[in-house]
PDB file as gemmi writes it, atoms N, CA and C in Angstrom:
CRYST1    1.000    1.000    1.000  90.00  90.00  90.00 P 1                      
ATOM      1  N   MET A   1     -13.299 -49.114  21.346  1.00  0.00           N  
ATOM      2  CA  MET A   1     -13.194 -48.076  21.643  1.00  0.00           C  
ATOM      3  C   MET A   1     -13.209 -47.502  19.990  1.00  0.00           C  
ATOM      4  N   LYS A   2     -11.903 -47.491  19.708  1.00  0.00           N  
ATOM      5  CA  LYS A   2     -11.881 -47.651  18.300  1.00  0.00           C  
ATOM      6  C   LYS A   2     -13.134 -47.467  16.977  1.00  0.00           C  
ATOM      7  N   GLU A   3     -13.360 -48.751  17.122  1.00  0.00           N  
ATOM      8  CA  GLU A   3     -14.303 -49.013  16.406  1.00  0.00           C  
ATOM      9  C   GLU A   3     -15.763 -48.180  16.790  1.00  0.00           C  
ATOM     10  N   GLU A   4     -15.769 -48.035  17.703  1.00  0.00           N  
ATOM     11  CA  GLU A   4     -16.911 -46.314  18.234  1.00  0.00           C  
ATOM     12  C   GLU A   4     -16.395 -45.281  17.194  1.00  0.00           C  
ATOM     13  N   ALA A   5     -15.286 -45.187  17.316  1.00  0.00           N  
ATOM     14  CA  ALA A   5     -15.043 -43.656  16.400  1.00  0.00           C  
ATOM     15  C   ALA A   5     -14.927 -43.871  14.842  1.00  0.00           C  
ATOM     16  N   TYR A   6     -14.325 -44.635  14.667  1.00  0.00           N  
ATOM     17  CA  TYR A   6     -14.624 -45.034  13.541  1.00  0.00           C  
ATOM     18  C   TYR A   6     -16.262 -45.297  12.889  1.00  0.00           C  
ATOM     19  N   ASN A   7     -16.998 -45.855  13.480  1.00  0.00           N  
ATOM     20  CA  ASN A   7     -18.239 -45.960  13.048  1.00  0.00           C  
ATOM     21  C   ASN A   7     -19.178 -44.474  13.164  1.00  0.00           C  
ATOM     22  N   GLU A   8     -18.519 -43.538  14.247  1.00  0.00           N  
ATOM     23  CA  GLU A   8     -18.663 -42.160  14.096  1.00  0.00           C  
ATOM     24  C   GLU A   8     -18.584 -41.236  13.007  1.00  0.00           C  
ATOM     25  N   MET A   9     -16.974 -41.653  12.508  1.00  0.00           N  
ATOM     26  CA  MET A   9     -16.800 -41.223  11.941  1.00  0.00           C  
ATOM     27  C   MET A   9     -17.742 -42.058  10.242  1.00  0.00           C  
ATOM     28  N   ASP A  10     -18.026 -42.603  10.228  1.00  0.00           N  
ATOM     29  CA  ASP A  10     -18.356 -43.146   8.787  1.00  0.00           C  
ATOM     30  C   ASP A  10     -19.625 -42.801   8.850  1.00  0.00           C  
ATOM     31  N   GLN A  11     -20.429 -42.695  10.325  1.00  0.00           N  
ATOM     32  CA  GLN A  11     -21.653 -41.824   9.720  1.00  0.00           C  
ATOM     33  C   GLN A  11     -21.844 -40.838   9.502  1.00  0.00           C  
ATOM     34  N   LEU A  12     -21.209 -40.018   9.796  1.00  0.00           N  
ATOM     35  CA  LEU A  12     -20.775 -38.540   9.330  1.00  0.00           C  
ATOM     36  C   LEU A  12     -20.222 -37.889   8.357  1.00  0.00           C  
ATOM     37  N   ILE A  13     -19.225 -38.659   7.440  1.00  0.00           N  
ATOM     38  CA  ILE A  13     -19.063 -38.878   6.501  1.00  0.00           C  
ATOM     39  C   ILE A  13     -20.263 -39.484   5.549  1.00  0.00           C  
ATOM     40  N   HIS A  14     -20.841 -40.132   6.077  1.00  0.00           N  
ATOM     41  CA  HIS A  14     -22.333 -40.815   4.777  1.00  0.00           C  
ATOM     42  C   HIS A  14     -22.898 -39.382   5.629  1.00  0.00           C  
ATOM     43  N   GLU A  15     -23.696 -39.022   6.330  1.00  0.00           N  
ATOM     44  CA  GLU A  15     -24.212 -37.733   6.763  1.00  0.00           C  
ATOM     45  C   GLU A  15     -24.195 -36.350   5.178  1.00  0.00           C  
ATOM     46  N   VAL A  16     -22.342 -36.243   5.591  1.00  0.00           N  
ATOM     47  CA  VAL A  16     -22.345 -35.084   4.732  1.00  0.00           C  
ATOM     48  C   VAL A  16     -22.200 -35.214   2.983  1.00  0.00           C  
ATOM     49  N   LEU A  17     -22.103 -36.616   2.539  1.00  0.00           N  
ATOM     50  CA  LEU A  17     -22.262 -36.761   1.687  1.00  0.00           C  
ATOM     51  C   LEU A  17     -23.925 -37.176   1.253  1.00  0.00           C  
ATOM     52  N   GLU A  18     -24.573 -37.026   2.017  1.00  0.00           N  
ATOM     53  CA  GLU A  18     -25.954 -37.521   1.366  1.00  0.00           C  
ATOM     54  C   GLU A  18     -26.646 -36.206   1.369  1.00  0.00           C  
ATOM     55  N   GLU A  19     -26.562 -35.499   2.169  1.00  0.00           N  
ATOM     56  CA  GLU A  19     -27.117 -34.043   2.240  1.00  0.00           C  
ATOM     57  C   GLU A  19     -26.510 -33.063   1.701  1.00  0.00           C  
ATOM     58  N   GLY A  20     -26.900 -31.778   0.775  1.00  0.00           N  
ATOM     59  CA  GLY A  20     -26.633 -30.992  -0.149  1.00  0.00           C  
ATOM     60  C   GLY A  20     -26.001 -29.804   0.460  1.00  0.00           C  
ATOM     61  N   PRO A  21     -25.340 -29.355   0.393  1.00  0.00           N  
ATOM     62  CA  PRO A  21     -24.321 -28.044   1.324  1.00  0.00           C  
ATOM     63  C   PRO A  21     -25.149 -26.661   1.758  1.00  0.00           C  
ATOM     64  N   GLU A  22     -25.043 -26.708   3.197  1.00  0.00           N  
ATOM     65  CA  GLU A  22     -25.586 -25.171   3.763  1.00  0.00           C  
ATOM     66  C   GLU A  22     -25.557 -23.931   2.699  1.00  0.00           C  
ATOM     67  N   PHE A  23     -24.569 -23.843   2.356  1.00  0.00           N  
ATOM     68  CA  PHE A  23     -24.444 -23.204   1.273  1.00  0.00           C  
ATOM     69  C   PHE A  23     -23.678 -23.172   0.027  1.00  0.00           C  
ATOM     70  N   SER A  24     -23.315 -22.458  -0.902  1.00  0.00           N  
ATOM     71  CA  SER A  24     -23.496 -22.452  -2.341  1.00  0.00           C  
ATOM     72  C   SER A  24     -22.448 -21.247  -2.525  1.00  0.00           C  
ATOM     73  N   LEU A  25     -21.033 -21.471  -2.710  1.00  0.00           N  
ATOM     74  CA  LEU A  25     -20.575 -20.057  -3.722  1.00  0.00           C  
ATOM     75  C   LEU A  25     -20.676 -20.001  -5.181  1.00  0.00           C  
ATOM     76  N   SER A  26     -20.562 -18.561  -5.411  1.00  0.00           N  
ATOM     77  CA  SER A  26     -21.004 -18.331  -6.269  1.00  0.00           C  
ATOM     78  C   SER A  26     -19.568 -18.669  -7.656  1.00  0.00           C  
ATOM     79  N   THR A  27     -20.015 -18.418  -8.893  1.00  0.00           N  
ATOM     80  CA  THR A  27     -18.855 -19.195  -9.904  1.00  0.00           C  
ATOM     81  C   THR A  27     -17.821 -18.555 -10.068  1.00  0.00           C  
ATOM     82  N   ASP A  28     -17.828 -17.536  -9.758  1.00  0.00           N  
ATOM     83  CA  ASP A  28     -16.828 -16.303  -9.960  1.00  0.00           C  
ATOM     84  C   ASP A  28     -16.300 -16.193  -8.677  1.00  0.00           C  
ATOM     85  N   PHE A  29     -16.505 -16.878  -7.339  1.00  0.00           N  
ATOM     86  CA  PHE A  29     -15.686 -16.591  -6.633  1.00  0.00           C  
ATOM     87  C   PHE A  29     -14.322 -16.413  -6.722  1.00  0.00           C  
ATOM     88  N   ALA A  30     -13.785 -17.685  -7.001  1.00  0.00           N  
ATOM     89  CA  ALA A  30     -12.218 -17.769  -6.959  1.00  0.00           C  
ATOM     90  C   ALA A  30     -11.959 -16.385  -7.776  1.00  0.00           C  
ATOM     91  N   GLY A  31     -12.199 -16.309  -9.160  1.00  0.00           N  
ATOM     92  CA  GLY A  31     -11.622 -15.125  -9.587  1.00  0.00           C  
ATOM     93  C   GLY A  31     -11.235 -14.165  -8.854  1.00  0.00           C  
ATOM     94  N   ARG A  32     -12.618 -13.669  -8.093  1.00  0.00           N  
ATOM     95  CA  ARG A  32     -12.763 -12.384  -7.525  1.00  0.00           C  
ATOM     96  C   ARG A  32     -11.638 -12.145  -5.835  1.00  0.00           C  
ATOM     97  N   VAL A  33     -11.738 -13.283  -5.160  1.00  0.00           N  
ATOM     98  CA  VAL A  33     -10.731 -13.613  -3.932  1.00  0.00           C  
ATOM     99  C   VAL A  33      -9.293 -13.723  -5.071  1.00  0.00           C  
ATOM    100  N   SER A  34      -9.225 -13.706  -5.912  1.00  0.00           N  
ATOM    101  CA  SER A  34      -7.430 -13.800  -6.662  1.00  0.00           C  
ATOM    102  C   SER A  34      -7.173 -12.425  -7.111  1.00  0.00           C  
ATOM    103  N   ARG A  35      -8.369 -11.849  -8.006  1.00  0.00           N  
ATOM    104  CA  ARG A  35      -8.331 -10.628  -7.872  1.00  0.00           C  
ATOM    105  C   ARG A  35      -8.032  -9.514  -6.657  1.00  0.00           C  
ATOM    106  N   LYS A  36      -8.907  -9.856  -5.980  1.00  0.00           N  
ATOM    107  CA  LYS A  36      -8.961  -8.840  -4.500  1.00  0.00           C  
ATOM    108  C   LYS A  36      -7.073  -8.911  -4.309  1.00  0.00           C  
ATOM    109  N   VAL A  37      -6.790 -10.243  -4.342  1.00  0.00           N  
ATOM    110  CA  VAL A  37      -5.379 -10.427  -3.588  1.00  0.00           C  
ATOM    111  C   VAL A  37      -4.362  -9.459  -4.194  1.00  0.00           C  
ATOM    112  N   GLY A  38      -4.543  -9.759  -5.653  1.00  0.00           N  
ATOM    113  CA  GLY A  38      -3.752  -9.711  -6.298  1.00  0.00           C  
ATOM    114  C   GLY A  38      -3.694  -8.044  -6.328  1.00  0.00           C  
ATOM    115  N   ASP A  39      -4.554  -7.089  -6.434  1.00  0.00           N  
ATOM    116  CA  ASP A  39      -4.809  -5.908  -6.009  1.00  0.00           C  
ATOM    117  C   ASP A  39      -4.246  -5.342  -4.742  1.00  0.00           C  
ATOM    118  N   ARG A  40      -4.581  -6.089  -3.894  1.00  0.00           N  
ATOM    119  CA  ARG A  40      -3.687  -5.789  -2.904  1.00  0.00           C  
ATOM    120  C   ARG A  40      -2.484  -5.535  -2.915  1.00  0.00           C  
ATOM    121  N   MET A  41      -2.007  -6.517  -3.399  1.00  0.00           N  
ATOM    122  CA  MET A  41      -0.589  -6.687  -3.862  1.00  0.00           C  
ATOM    123  C   MET A  41       0.327  -5.592  -4.709  1.00  0.00           C  
ATOM    124  N   LEU A  42      -0.212  -5.348  -5.350  1.00  0.00           N  
ATOM    125  CA  LEU A  42       0.035  -4.412  -6.790  1.00  0.00           C  
ATOM    126  C   LEU A  42      -0.252  -3.070  -5.688  1.00  0.00           C  
ATOM    127  N   ARG A  43      -1.022  -2.907  -4.895  1.00  0.00           N  
ATOM    128  CA  ARG A  43      -0.939  -1.918  -4.486  1.00  0.00           C  
ATOM    129  C   ARG A  43      -0.113  -1.891  -3.284  1.00  0.00           C  
ATOM    130  N   LYS A  44       0.205  -2.683  -2.494  1.00  0.00           N  
ATOM    131  CA  LYS A  44       0.873  -2.644  -1.181  1.00  0.00           C  
ATOM    132  C   LYS A  44       2.782  -2.386  -2.217  1.00  0.00           C  
ATOM    133  N   ARG A  45       3.301  -3.024  -3.662  1.00  0.00           N  
ATOM    134  CA  ARG A  45       4.113  -3.230  -4.476  1.00  0.00           C  
ATOM    135  C   ARG A  45       4.475  -1.758  -4.660  1.00  0.00           C  
ATOM    136  N   LEU A  46       3.127  -0.835  -5.616  1.00  0.00           N  
ATOM    137  CA  LEU A  46       3.033   0.379  -6.119  1.00  0.00           C  
ATOM    138  C   LEU A  46       3.472   1.354  -5.158  1.00  0.00           C  
ATOM    139  N   LEU A  47       2.927   1.568  -3.761  1.00  0.00           N  
ATOM    140  CA  LEU A  47       3.245   2.288  -2.670  1.00  0.00           C  
ATOM    141  C   LEU A  47       4.838   2.043  -1.806  1.00  0.00           C  
ATOM    142  N   SER A  48       5.068   0.910  -2.333  1.00  0.00           N  
ATOM    143  CA  SER A  48       6.487   0.954  -1.768  1.00  0.00           C  
ATOM    144  C   SER A  48       7.855   1.386  -2.744  1.00  0.00           C  
ATOM    145  N   GLU A  49       7.158   1.516  -4.233  1.00  0.00           N  
ATOM    146  CA  GLU A  49       8.442   1.899  -5.053  1.00  0.00           C  
ATOM    147  C   GLU A  49       7.927   3.094  -5.131  1.00  0.00           C  
ATOM    148  N   TYR A  50       6.671   4.111  -4.307  1.00  0.00           N  
ATOM    149  CA  TYR A  50       6.898   5.432  -4.238  1.00  0.00           C  
ATOM    150  C   TYR A  50       7.300   6.043  -3.230  1.00  0.00           C  
ATOM    151  N   ALA A  51       7.543   5.315  -2.021  1.00  0.00           N  
ATOM    152  CA  ALA A  51       8.078   5.373  -1.069  1.00  0.00           C  
ATOM    153  C   ALA A  51       9.358   5.657  -0.961  1.00  0.00           C  
ATOM    154  N   TRP A  52      10.044   4.139  -1.924  1.00  0.00           N  
ATOM    155  CA  TRP A  52      11.644   4.473  -2.102  1.00  0.00           C  
ATOM    156  C   TRP A  52      12.057   5.917  -2.989  1.00  0.00           C  
ATOM    157  N   LYS A  53      10.785   6.260  -3.706  1.00  0.00           N  
ATOM    158  CA  LYS A  53      11.443   7.100  -4.582  1.00  0.00           C  
ATOM    159  C   LYS A  53      11.582   8.376  -4.102  1.00  0.00           C  
ATOM    160  N   VAL A  54      10.076   8.377  -3.255  1.00  0.00           N  
ATOM    161  CA  VAL A  54      10.575   9.789  -2.219  1.00  0.00           C  
ATOM    162  C   VAL A  54      11.120  10.004  -1.155  1.00  0.00           C  
ATOM    163  N   GLY A  55      11.722   8.867  -0.764  1.00  0.00           N  
ATOM    164  CA  GLY A  55      12.861   8.675   0.265  1.00  0.00           C  
ATOM    165  C   GLY A  55      14.010   8.875  -0.444  1.00  0.00           C  
ATOM    166  N   VAL A  56      14.600   8.390  -1.252  1.00  0.00           N  
ATOM    167  CA  VAL A  56      15.828   8.704  -2.517  1.00  0.00           C  
ATOM    168  C   VAL A  56      15.898  10.080  -2.323  1.00  0.00           C  
ATOM    169  N   ILE A  57      14.678  10.811  -2.194  1.00  0.00           N  
ATOM    170  CA  ILE A  57      14.957  12.510  -2.711  1.00  0.00           C  
ATOM    171  C   ILE A  57      14.884  12.814  -1.413  1.00  0.00           C  
ATOM    172  N   VAL A  58      14.430  12.812  -0.411  1.00  0.00           N  
ATOM    173  CA  VAL A  58      13.690  13.318   0.338  1.00  0.00           C  
ATOM    174  C   VAL A  58      15.069  13.291   1.693  1.00  0.00           C  
ATOM    175  N   VAL A  59      15.560  11.833   2.032  1.00  0.00           N  
ATOM    176  CA  VAL A  59      16.677  11.691   2.969  1.00  0.00           C  
ATOM    177  C   VAL A  59      18.164  12.406   2.460  1.00  0.00           C  
ATOM    178  N   PRO A  60      18.845  12.805   1.334  1.00  0.00           N  
ATOM    179  CA  PRO A  60      19.540  13.636   0.897  1.00  0.00           C  
ATOM    180  C   PRO A  60      19.340  14.708   1.489  1.00  0.00           C  
ATOM    181  N   LEU A  61      18.081  15.347   0.873  1.00  0.00           N  
ATOM    182  CA  LEU A  61      18.196  16.938   1.143  1.00  0.00           C  
ATOM    183  C   LEU A  61      17.848  17.323   2.530  1.00  0.00           C  
ATOM    184  N   LEU A  62      17.243  16.394   3.619  1.00  0.00           N  
ATOM    185  CA  LEU A  62      17.556  16.303   4.837  1.00  0.00           C  
ATOM    186  C   LEU A  62      18.945  16.536   5.536  1.00  0.00           C  
ATOM    187  N   ILE A  63      19.564  15.350   4.840  1.00  0.00           N  
ATOM    188  CA  ILE A  63      21.091  15.279   5.800  1.00  0.00           C  
ATOM    189  C   ILE A  63      21.706  16.411   5.185  1.00  0.00           C  
ATOM    190  N   LEU A  64      21.677  16.939   3.813  1.00  0.00           N  
ATOM    191  CA  LEU A  64      22.493  18.213   3.754  1.00  0.00           C  
ATOM    192  C   LEU A  64      21.335  19.540   4.361  1.00  0.00           C  
ATOM    193  N   THR A  65      20.297  19.274   5.307  1.00  0.00           N  
ATOM    194  CA  THR A  65      19.790  20.256   5.900  1.00  0.00           C  
ATOM    195  C   THR A  65      20.254  20.447   6.815  1.00  0.00           C  
ATOM    196  N   GLY A  66      20.809  19.063   7.502  1.00  0.00           N  
ATOM    197  CA  GLY A  66      20.848  19.249   9.230  1.00  0.00           C  
ATOM    198  C   GLY A  66      22.364  19.303   8.812  1.00  0.00           C  
ATOM    199  N   ILE A  67      23.337  19.011   7.744  1.00  0.00           N  
ATOM    200  CA  ILE A  67      24.585  19.628   7.759  1.00  0.00           C  
ATOM    201  C   ILE A  67      24.829  20.977   7.684  1.00  0.00           C  
ATOM    202  N   PHE A  68      24.246  21.614   7.374  1.00  0.00           N  
ATOM    203  CA  PHE A  68      24.114  23.094   6.665  1.00  0.00           C  
ATOM    204  C   PHE A  68      23.761  23.831   7.922  1.00  0.00           C  
ATOM    205  N   PHE A  69      22.857  23.096   8.616  1.00  0.00           N  
ATOM    206  CA  PHE A  69      22.084  23.806   9.987  1.00  0.00           C  
ATOM    207  C   PHE A  69      23.339  23.489  11.466  1.00  0.00           C  
ATOM    208  N   TYR A  70      24.277  22.267  11.483  1.00  0.00           N  
ATOM    209  CA  TYR A  70      25.113  22.433  12.143  1.00  0.00           C  
ATOM    210  C   TYR A  70      26.663  23.743  12.321  1.00  0.00           C  
ATOM    211  N   PHE A  71      26.489  23.765  10.798  1.00  0.00           N  
ATOM    212  CA  PHE A  71      28.100  24.494  10.333  1.00  0.00           C  
ATOM    213  C   PHE A  71      27.215  26.146  10.727  1.00  0.00           C  
ATOM    214  N   ASP A  72      26.010  26.451   9.821  1.00  0.00           N  
ATOM    215  CA  ASP A  72      25.141  27.500  10.473  1.00  0.00           C  
ATOM    216  C   ASP A  72      23.993  28.001  11.128  1.00  0.00           C  
ATOM    217  N   PRO A  73      23.535  27.497  12.306  1.00  0.00           N  
ATOM    218  CA  PRO A  73      22.138  27.520  13.036  1.00  0.00           C  
ATOM    219  C   PRO A  73      21.360  28.923  12.457  1.00  0.00           C  
ATOM    220  N   LYS A  74      22.234  30.272  11.843  1.00  0.00           N  
ATOM    221  CA  LYS A  74      21.359  31.411  12.265  1.00  0.00           C  
ATOM    222  C   LYS A  74      20.231  31.304  10.887  1.00  0.00           C  
ATOM    223  N   THR A  75      21.417  30.907   9.855  1.00  0.00           N  
ATOM    224  CA  THR A  75      20.859  31.078   8.289  1.00  0.00           C  
ATOM    225  C   THR A  75      19.518  30.272   8.620  1.00  0.00           C  
ATOM    226  N   ILE A  76      19.709  29.166   9.120  1.00  0.00           N  
ATOM    227  CA  ILE A  76      18.260  28.038   8.908  1.00  0.00           C  
ATOM    228  C   ILE A  76      17.353  28.931   9.722  1.00  0.00           C  
ATOM    229  N   HIS A  77      17.311  29.306  11.313  1.00  0.00           N  
ATOM    230  CA  HIS A  77      16.585  29.806  11.519  1.00  0.00           C  
ATOM    231  C   HIS A  77      15.962  31.143  11.061  1.00  0.00           C  
ATOM    232  N   GLN A  78      17.043  32.117  10.031  1.00  0.00           N  
ATOM    233  CA  GLN A  78      16.129  33.335   9.110  1.00  0.00           C  
ATOM    234  C   GLN A  78      15.260  32.501   8.326  1.00  0.00           C  
ATOM    235  N   MET A  79      15.491  31.451   7.611  1.00  0.00           N  
ATOM    236  CA  MET A  79      15.477  31.149   6.344  1.00  0.00           C  
ATOM    237  C   MET A  79      13.789  30.480   7.251  1.00  0.00           C  
ATOM    238  N   PHE A  80      13.244  29.911   8.061  1.00  0.00           N  
ATOM    239  CA  PHE A  80      12.425  29.655   8.606  1.00  0.00           C  
ATOM    240  C   PHE A  80      11.055  30.242   9.183  1.00  0.00           C  
ATOM    241  N   SER A  81      11.624  31.403   9.797  1.00  0.00           N  
ATOM    242  CA  SER A  81      10.835  32.496   9.819  1.00  0.00           C  
ATOM    243  C   SER A  81      10.397  33.478   8.635  1.00  0.00           C  
ATOM    244  N   ASN A  82      10.810  33.091   7.760  1.00  0.00           N  
ATOM    245  CA  ASN A  82      10.667  34.004   6.335  1.00  0.00           C  
ATOM    246  C   ASN A  82       9.792  32.533   6.093  1.00  0.00           C  
ATOM    247  N   ALA A  83       9.770  31.726   6.302  1.00  0.00           N  
ATOM    248  CA  ALA A  83       9.216  30.905   4.962  1.00  0.00           C  
ATOM    249  C   ALA A  83       7.911  30.760   4.496  1.00  0.00           C  
ATOM    250  N   ALA A  84       7.312  31.318   5.169  1.00  0.00           N  
ATOM    251  CA  ALA A  84       5.784  31.674   4.943  1.00  0.00           C  
ATOM    252  C   ALA A  84       5.749  32.859   4.182  1.00  0.00           C  
ATOM    253  N   ASN A  85       6.583  33.887   4.362  1.00  0.00           N  
ATOM    254  CA  ASN A  85       6.461  34.689   3.768  1.00  0.00           C  
ATOM    255  C   ASN A  85       7.374  34.224   1.734  1.00  0.00           C  
ATOM    256  N   GLU A  86       8.471  33.888   2.234  1.00  0.00           N  
ATOM    257  CA  GLU A  86       9.073  33.985   0.925  1.00  0.00           C  
ATOM    258  C   GLU A  86       9.024  32.847  -0.166  1.00  0.00           C  
ATOM    259  N   TYR A  87       8.873  31.458   0.826  1.00  0.00           N  
ATOM    260  CA  TYR A  87       8.950  30.596  -0.054  1.00  0.00           C  
ATOM    261  C   TYR A  87       7.717  29.645   0.165  1.00  0.00           C  
ATOM    262  N   LEU A  88       6.511  29.871   0.037  1.00  0.00           N  
ATOM    263  CA  LEU A  88       5.376  29.657   0.741  1.00  0.00           C  
ATOM    264  C   LEU A  88       4.935  29.475  -1.082  1.00  0.00           C  
ATOM    265  N   PRO A  89       5.420  29.701  -2.037  1.00  0.00           N  
ATOM    266  CA  PRO A  89       4.797  28.794  -3.958  1.00  0.00           C  
ATOM    267  C   PRO A  89       5.580  28.156  -3.648  1.00  0.00           C  
ATOM    268  N   TYR A  90       7.096  28.162  -3.377  1.00  0.00           N  
ATOM    269  CA  TYR A  90       8.483  27.059  -3.248  1.00  0.00           C  
ATOM    270  C   TYR A  90       7.741  25.760  -3.069  1.00  0.00           C  
ATOM    271  N   ILE A  91       7.040  26.073  -2.070  1.00  0.00           N  
ATOM    272  CA  ILE A  91       6.781  24.625  -0.968  1.00  0.00           C  
ATOM    273  C   ILE A  91       5.681  24.169  -1.873  1.00  0.00           C  
ATOM    274  N   LEU A  92       4.405  25.170  -1.887  1.00  0.00           N  
ATOM    275  CA  LEU A  92       3.637  24.403  -3.161  1.00  0.00           C  
ATOM    276  C   LEU A  92       3.211  23.980  -3.800  1.00  0.00           C  
ATOM    277  N   LEU A  93       4.413  24.457  -4.757  1.00  0.00           N  
ATOM    278  CA  LEU A  93       4.728  23.648  -6.071  1.00  0.00           C  
ATOM    279  C   LEU A  93       5.647  22.439  -5.634  1.00  0.00           C  
ATOM    280  N   ILE A  94       6.054  22.287  -4.662  1.00  0.00           N  
ATOM    281  CA  ILE A  94       6.321  20.665  -3.922  1.00  0.00           C  
ATOM    282  C   ILE A  94       5.496  20.052  -3.832  1.00  0.00           C  
ATOM    283  N   VAL A  95       4.786  20.348  -3.611  1.00  0.00           N  
ATOM    284  CA  VAL A  95       3.508  19.565  -2.946  1.00  0.00           C  
ATOM    285  C   VAL A  95       2.508  18.977  -4.324  1.00  0.00           C  
ATOM    286  N   LEU A  96       2.370  19.767  -5.001  1.00  0.00           N  
ATOM    287  CA  LEU A  96       2.018  19.793  -6.612  1.00  0.00           C  
ATOM    288  C   LEU A  96       2.357  18.890  -6.961  1.00  0.00           C  
ATOM    289  N   VAL A  97       3.907  18.922  -7.084  1.00  0.00           N  
ATOM    290  CA  VAL A  97       4.534  18.345  -7.656  1.00  0.00           C  
ATOM    291  C   VAL A  97       4.942  16.496  -7.047  1.00  0.00           C  
ATOM    292  N   GLY A  98       4.229  16.760  -6.190  1.00  0.00           N  
ATOM    293  CA  GLY A  98       4.754  15.802  -4.916  1.00  0.00           C  
ATOM    294  C   GLY A  98       3.405  14.800  -5.448  1.00  0.00           C  
ATOM    295  N   LEU A  99       2.103  15.733  -5.365  1.00  0.00           N  
ATOM    296  CA  LEU A  99       0.761  14.805  -5.430  1.00  0.00           C  
ATOM    297  C   LEU A  99       0.969  14.410  -7.300  1.00  0.00           C  
ATOM    298  N   ILE A 100       1.231  15.375  -7.914  1.00  0.00           N  
ATOM    299  CA  ILE A 100       1.046  14.793  -9.341  1.00  0.00           C  
ATOM    300  C   ILE A 100       2.055  13.554  -9.852  1.00  0.00           C  
ATOM    301  N   VAL A 101       2.764  13.308  -8.609  1.00  0.00           N  
ATOM    302  CA  VAL A 101       3.838  12.344  -9.097  1.00  0.00           C  
ATOM    303  C   VAL A 101       2.903  10.891  -8.454  1.00  0.00           C  
ATOM    304  N   PHE A 102       2.654  11.429  -7.348  1.00  0.00           N  
ATOM    305  CA  PHE A 102       2.151   9.706  -6.809  1.00  0.00           C  
ATOM    306  C   PHE A 102       0.920   9.421  -7.514  1.00  0.00           C  
ATOM    307  N   ALA A 103       0.182  10.477  -8.537  1.00  0.00           N  
ATOM    308  CA  ALA A 103      -1.086  10.015  -8.949  1.00  0.00           C  
ATOM    309  C   ALA A 103      -0.371   9.491 -10.492  1.00  0.00           C  
ATOM    310  N   ASP A 104       0.352   9.991 -10.637  1.00  0.00           N  
ATOM    311  CA  ASP A 104       0.963   8.734 -11.890  1.00  0.00           C  
ATOM    312  C   ASP A 104       1.953   7.762 -11.604  1.00  0.00           C  
ATOM    313  N   GLN A 105       2.403   7.596 -10.554  1.00  0.00           N  
ATOM    314  CA  GLN A 105       3.023   6.448 -10.155  1.00  0.00           C  
ATOM    315  C   GLN A 105       2.726   5.473  -9.073  1.00  0.00           C  
ATOM    316  N   VAL A 106       1.087   5.586  -8.570  1.00  0.00           N  
ATOM    317  CA  VAL A 106       0.949   4.930  -7.719  1.00  0.00           C  
ATOM    318  C   VAL A 106      -0.549   4.927  -8.270  1.00  0.00           C  
ATOM    319  N   ILE A 107      -1.755   6.293  -8.487  1.00  0.00           N  
ATOM    320  CA  ILE A 107      -2.522   5.732  -8.393  1.00  0.00           C  
ATOM    321  C   ILE A 107      -3.206   5.038 -10.325  1.00  0.00           C  
ATOM    322  N   LEU A 108      -2.565   5.835 -11.169  1.00  0.00           N  
ATOM    323  CA  LEU A 108      -2.576   5.439 -12.680  1.00  0.00           C  
ATOM    324  C   LEU A 108      -2.079   4.300 -12.765  1.00  0.00           C  
ATOM    325  N   ARG A 109      -0.797   4.141 -12.663  1.00  0.00           N  
ATOM    326  CA  ARG A 109      -0.350   2.336 -12.820  1.00  0.00           C  
ATOM    327  C   ARG A 109      -1.054   1.502 -12.294  1.00  0.00           C  
ATOM    328  N   PHE A 110      -1.608   1.619 -10.930  1.00  0.00           N  
ATOM    329  CA  PHE A 110      -2.638   0.742 -10.465  1.00  0.00           C  
ATOM    330  C   PHE A 110      -3.710   0.792 -11.169  1.00  0.00           C  
ATOM    331  N   PHE A 111      -4.561   1.189 -11.749  1.00  0.00           N  
ATOM    332  CA  PHE A 111      -5.342   1.076 -13.013  1.00  0.00           C  
ATOM    333  C   PHE A 111      -5.256   0.856 -13.975  1.00  0.00           C  
ATOM    334  N   LEU A 112      -3.694   1.094 -14.413  1.00  0.00           N  
ATOM    335  CA  LEU A 112      -3.459   0.580 -15.684  1.00  0.00           C  
ATOM    336  C   LEU A 112      -3.331  -1.027 -15.695  1.00  0.00           C  
ATOM    337  N   LEU A 113      -2.626  -1.242 -15.105  1.00  0.00           N  
ATOM    338  CA  LEU A 113      -2.032  -3.077 -14.163  1.00  0.00           C  
ATOM    339  C   LEU A 113      -3.086  -3.799 -14.160  1.00  0.00           C  
ATOM    340  N   ARG A 114      -4.463  -2.919 -13.381  1.00  0.00           N  
ATOM    341  CA  ARG A 114      -5.400  -3.523 -13.041  1.00  0.00           C  
ATOM    342  C   ARG A 114      -5.667  -4.240 -14.366  1.00  0.00           C  
ATOM    343  N   LYS A 115      -6.001  -3.637 -15.319  1.00  0.00           N  
ATOM    344  CA  LYS A 115      -6.950  -4.124 -16.345  1.00  0.00           C  
ATOM    345  C   LYS A 115      -6.173  -5.575 -17.433  1.00  0.00           C  
ATOM    346  N   LYS A 116      -5.146  -5.340 -16.700  1.00  0.00           N  
ATOM    347  CA  LYS A 116      -4.694  -6.410 -17.771  1.00  0.00           C  
ATOM    348  C   LYS A 116      -4.420  -7.600 -17.533  1.00  0.00           C  
TER     349      LYS A 116                                                      
END                                                                             
């Protein structure tokens, strides 16, 4: 029984070694795969760094807003009711700055570090 298995295995190995491959990989296959893996890891790292930076800024502001709301809820309701009229330019400015920082910290760094 073991000899039959060995004979079948020897026959299979002999066939594999004699025949040519059914497909072949390109010469730069390993380079492309490693570049894609490196790009994916770089993207994840840059996005996580950006998320930490935004979190460090946003979480304390949310905590302060929550404390302020706890002590004086009427003022917060007035701020939110007038937010569209009075605070719209500030909100748009904050969104614009957030997009610029995202482009600088994530997109630009990704393409610059990718070239290296």
